[in-house]
Structures are given as C-alpha cells and as structure tokens.
N, C-alpha and C positions, 0 to 999 in steps of 0.2 A: 170657478174655472176647474175644468178637469185636465189632468196632465196625462200625456202619453209616454211611450217608451223613450222617445227622443228627448222630451222634457226631463225625464228621469236621468238620462245620460248627462244632460247639461247640468242638472243640479248636483249630481255626483262629482263632476269635475269642478264646479264652482265651490262646493263644500271643501274640497281638498286644497284649492288655490284659486281664489277669485281675482287674483291679479294677472292671470294669464292674458296675453294679447288676444283680442277677438279673432284675428286672422288665424292664429294657431288653433284656438278652440273650435272655430268653424270648420277648419280642415279636419281636425280629429273627430268631430261629431258628424261631418258629412253634410253640412248646410252652408249656404252662402252666408257671408258676413251679415248682410241685411236681414236675412231670415232668422239667423241666430239672435241678433240684437232685438228683433221684434218679439221673439219668444221670451227673452230675458226681461224686457220691459213689461210685457204682459204679466209675467209671474211677479214682478215687483209691484205693479199696479193692483194686482189681485190680492197681494199680501202673502203669497207663498214665499217669496224672498222678502224678508223683513228688513235686512240691512246687509251691508258689506263691511266687514271689520278686519282689523289686524289682530292676530293673537300674539300676546306679549309673553315674555319669559318672566315669570313671577320672581324667580330667584335673583335674576339680574336687576330687578326693580325693588329689591328689599321687601318683598311680600311672599317669601318662600314658605311660610307656615300656613297651611290650609286647616281651617277649623270648621267642624260641624257642630252647631249649637242646637241642642234640643230644648224646646220651650213647652211648658205646660202652664195654662192659665186657668183661673177660676172665673174670669170675665169673658163673655162671648158677645157682648152687646156691640151695637154699631159704633158708639163713641169710643169704646176701648179699641176696636179694630182700626178705627181711623187714626187714633194716636199711635198704635203699634205700626201701622203702615207708614205713617209720617216719620216715625223714629227710625225705622229700618231703612227707609229710602234716604234719610239724611246722613247716614253713616257710610262714607265711601268704601270702607273696608268690607262691608257686607255686599256680596256679589249675587246672592240668591236667597229668597224667602219663599217657603212653601207651606201651605196649610195642609195638614196630614190627616189621614184616617187612623183609627186605632187609638192607642194610649197616648200618643204624642200629639200635641196640638199644632206646633209649628216646627219646621226644621230650617235653620239658617246656615248658609254657607258663607264663610268669610276668609279673607286673605290678609295676613298680618306679618310683621317681620319676626316676632318672637312672642313668648308667653307674656312678657310685660306689655306689649302692644295689644295682645288679646285682653288683658285685664283692663286696660284703658278703654277699649271698645265696650267691654262688659259694663264698666262703670257708667259710660255714656248712655248705654241702652237702658239700664235699670233706673237711671235718673229721669228718663223720659216716659217710661211706661211701667205699670205694676205687673209683675210676673209671679206666678205661684212657685214655679220650679224651673230652674235653668241649669243645664249641664253642658259640658263641652267635651268633644273628642278631637284630638289632634291627629292629623294624618301623618303616619309614620313613613308610608311609601305609596306613591301613586302608581298603581299597576295599569290602569287604563283611565284616561280622561280625554274625552273627545267632544267636539261640538257637532260632529257629523251625524245626521239622522239616517236610519236605514231606508233605502229606497228600492 
C-alpha cells in the first residue's frame, strides 16, 4: 500500500492520540467519517498501523528506572539466538531487544523499579543464556522519548 498526504495527516494525528473520536478526526482531516474509517482500516490491514495502544507512566507503575543493557556474545549460532530470544521475550521488564552492528552484539532496553530489580533481571537473564560480556547504563534523565515516527 502506498500512502498519500491525507494518510500522513491521519497517521500524525493517530500517533499523538489514537483515542480521538472519529467525528472530530474526520472534521479536522476534511474527510467524511466513512472515508476516514476506510483509510484507517486499510492501513491496519496492510500493516502500516500495527496496533493501537495506551502509553503508561512508568514512574507511577513502579518501573521508573530505564536501563540500557549492552551485550556481547561469543556465540552466534541458531541455537544460541533461539535461547537468547526466548529468554529476553520471557522477561516482562525487557521492553526492547536489538541486534546491533559494530562492537556491540545486542542492545536491550528494560524498565525496572530500582537497581536491585535490575540485578534480579540480570540474574534471570544470565541463568537462561551464556553471555560473554554484559554491562548496563542507567538513564539519569529522559530528554526525548517518543513513539511517533516522522511522517
């Protein structure tokens, strides 16, 4: 599916607040409610819109400490990757896992309540998969953190 300028305007608005009533959104975009709904459904069916979610306040939910975990491994085989993927998917505090280029093999993003909770996460991870080197950086201040893609 290719998207046009109207689709981009719809996506910008949905990224900032997907709970807007369709009537208000259709008025702001300049489409009928039905035309707007058809475009949204088409973008959902094509996979452009993957999900509609609520963004939660991590501090209020006792997950205020964000941690970036740098992982290096000496194993790159299919079996190791499967164990690593399973392990990281099974730990709910892990919110993102990325295979990287350069010196770093993987970057993990996690949310925990404090350093002790990070240590518990670390212990669970290393119990499930062999890692050559692992280090963590704790976020001191979030300057920008958004889910919105540039359109």
